[in-house]
Phi, psi and omega in degrees: 000321179298321178296318179294317178298317179296314180294329180284325185273324189305313183298320180296315180292324179296314180292321177298316178298319181301310183285329176298317182286349176284345180285110186269349183236120171050071183307145183289149177300128182301325181299319181284326175297315179293326177295319177296320175302317180292324175302315178297320179299319182290338179296336183305320189288310175295325180293316178299321180296313180296317179297323178296317179296315179301319180288317181296321181276004178056042180270353179261092191279345183204168176298325181296313179295317179300312184293313188269333181262299186293328182254297185302301184291313185298308184291316182288327178296315180297318178295317178298320181301314178298314183296317185279319187264343180251315188269323189308316184272357185292144183298332181285343177277084191237014174201157186304321184294337179301330178302320179293316180302312183283328175297317177294320182298312182292323180293317182284334172300312177298311184297325183292314179294318176301319180295317179299313179299319181295316182292326176297318183283327190241349176109151184290344180296344180269001189300316183294314179297321178296320180295319184285328186253280187298315184294314178297319182295319177300317178301317183287326172299322178294323177300312184292317177299312182294325178301312183286330174295317177297320179294321179297319184287326189245009177252133177288154175102221189283086181289330182301324179300313182288323177297318179297315179296328181297335175261316187298311184295314176300323178297314181296314181293317180294317178298319179296317178303311182290326179296322177300314183291323186279324195248342186260130183296317181256053186298331184299327182283346181254326186292326181290316172301323178297318180293323176298316176299317182296318177295318178300313181295315181298314181291331175294320177293323176300314180297316180294322180295324176299318179295316178299318179293319179299315179295320179297315181295324177296318178296316180297319180295319180295321178296316180296320178297321179294318181295327184270353183268000000 
């Protein structure tokens, strides 16, 4: 059991550390990052219950509905809800890149508990594949969600557009990921190019968020200089 717990937790913490260390300005308090991670972990239980009800009541009529409704929309909406209604207004969320840190934290909290349950049910031999596919994909959905949440908070103008994208894009990407796994016979030949694309997109958002944070910090510094002059 200790081996399964270690294998289940390690990928999530490794990815969280990776994206946390990408924050070059005023690193977030580890206590609040871990609290956000725990919020994501707790989401597993209501989501599993709703998914069980949908399956029991035979409301999932096709792979498409299962992938985009039961998994993509349901899981990403709950993560987005925590990010937007709990983290967004928090005083520690004070620069654009923070959206990525907290988006990854809530996503990996969910992915880690889900991963532990899967390994308990199916065996530790699946640990490597789980780390490369579901856990990594959740982290990248969190990057994309967090990027747009950060942009919404710190960009002047039409914030609704960025808030909408922060939910819409992860739902589409997550639904596409699950649809590949559920419906395609030779899914292995498609999922790896999809994951390469997802990593490219996620790291591109990381780079853009760093630029947004750098510009934000320059503005804050200029404001402080003006106030003190």
